[in-house]
N, C-alpha and C positions, 0 to 999 in steps of 0.2 A: 754217674761218675763224671767229674769235671776233668776236661782235657787240658793238659799243660801245654804251654807254648813251646817249651823245649825240655829236655831231660834234666837240665841244670836249673830250671826255674824254681823259685821258692814256692812252697805251698802254704796257704793260710791255715793256722792252727784252729780257727773257729769254724770255717765253712769248707775248707779243702780246696778253695779256688786258687787260681794262679795269682802270683804277686808280681808287681813291677817295682823297679827302683824308684825311690821318691826322695832324692836328695841325701844330705848327710847331716849327722848330729853335730853339735858344737865340739864334740870330742873327735870328730872325723870318721865315725862309723857309718856304714851304709844304712839308710832307712828304706823300708819296704812297705808298700800299700797294696791291699787286696783289691782286685778289680770288682769283685762281686759284693762284698760286705763293707768295703772302705776301711777296714781295720788296718792300723799301722803298727809295725813292730821292727825290731832289730833281729837280724839272723844270728843264731847262736852257733858257736864253734866248740862243740863238746870235745873234739880232739885236742884243741889248743888248751882248753881248761884242764883236761886230764894231764897233759904234758907239763903244765905249770905246777900242778899239785905233785906230780912225780918228781920234778926237779927240786921242789921245796923239801920233799921227803928225803931225797938223796943228800941234800945239803945238811939236813938235820942228822941223818944217819952217819955220814962220812966226815962231816966237817966239825963235829963237836959243838954245834950250836944248840942252845937250850930249846926245849920244846915250845915254850911260850914265844920266843923270838922267831922260831921257824913258822909258827902259826900266823904270826903277823905278816 
């Protein structure tokens, strides 16, 4: 088992090693790099994604927006 640096440290999806911050993308998102396998990735926020989908659903449901427009 690979030991994490802290409880909030990101873990590599490939090897399970701890990841460290590695700059930002051109869009301003944090980039992470694995210490063990040197894999690079962006950290996902499933809670923020679900909230965005839920708000779009509520806009469609309550706002009278067409389904095609709400999907965009």
